N, C-alpha and C positions, 0 to 999 in steps of 0.2 A: 539402328536402332540404338546406337552407343550415341549418336545425334539428341535423339529424344532423352534418353537419358542425362547428358548433356544440359540440355535445354530446361528442361524440368529440375534438374539440379539449380540450375542458375535462377531459376524463377524463384524457387524458394531462398535462396538465400538475399535476393534482393528485397521477396518480403520482410524474410528478418530486418534488413538494412532499414528499412522505410518505417518498420515498427520500434525501433531503437530512435529516430529521429523523430518521432510523433511526440509535441506537447503531453504528456499524459498531468493533466492539472489537477488530480485528486494526490500526485504524491508530493504538492507544492506545498501543504501543509501537513507532510510529517516530517519537516525540519522548521518547524516552527513553536516557540517555547510558548507554554499556556499566557502569558501576557499579550505577546505581540498577537495571539488569532481570537483575542476575545474571552477565552474561558477565566473561571477563577476555580480556585483552590477552595475545597470544602472551610469553615472556620473547624468544626471539630474532625480530626482525624481518625480518633480512635473507634469508631465505628465503621473503619473502610474494612475492605474484605480484595483479596486478588484472585482473580479469576483467569486461566489459561484456556486459547480456544486455538484452533489450524484451520487453516485458512489456505486456500490457492496462492492468490493474489492479493498479500497483506496488507500490500495501501490501501486496496478497494477495502478489506473486513476493516481497519481501523478506522478509515472514515465515518465507517457505517458507526462503528459504535460510540465514536467522539461526541454523534447526534443525539445518542441516548442520554434520557433523564437520568440522574444516580450514575451517572460516570464518571471519573474527577480526572484517568489518564488515560491515554491506550498506547500503547509502545506496539510497534513493527518488529519482526527479528527473524534470523534464525535460531534452529536446536538443532540439535546432534552434532 
């Protein structure tokens, strides 16, 4: 019985390590400035508003919001 738990724990640990080694292409855009990513900043910044959203995988959420028309900037991070 102990061997089964050890094998299951070892398999779970191997999966975590494999996930860390995978290239997550969505995180590559998180560290680019607007100039290097092809985004432009709006001329008139008086009508801008800030919206705060919560999500599980925040890099995936960030890349989705950056594709929306009218979004000038999306920043990921922790709160709390």
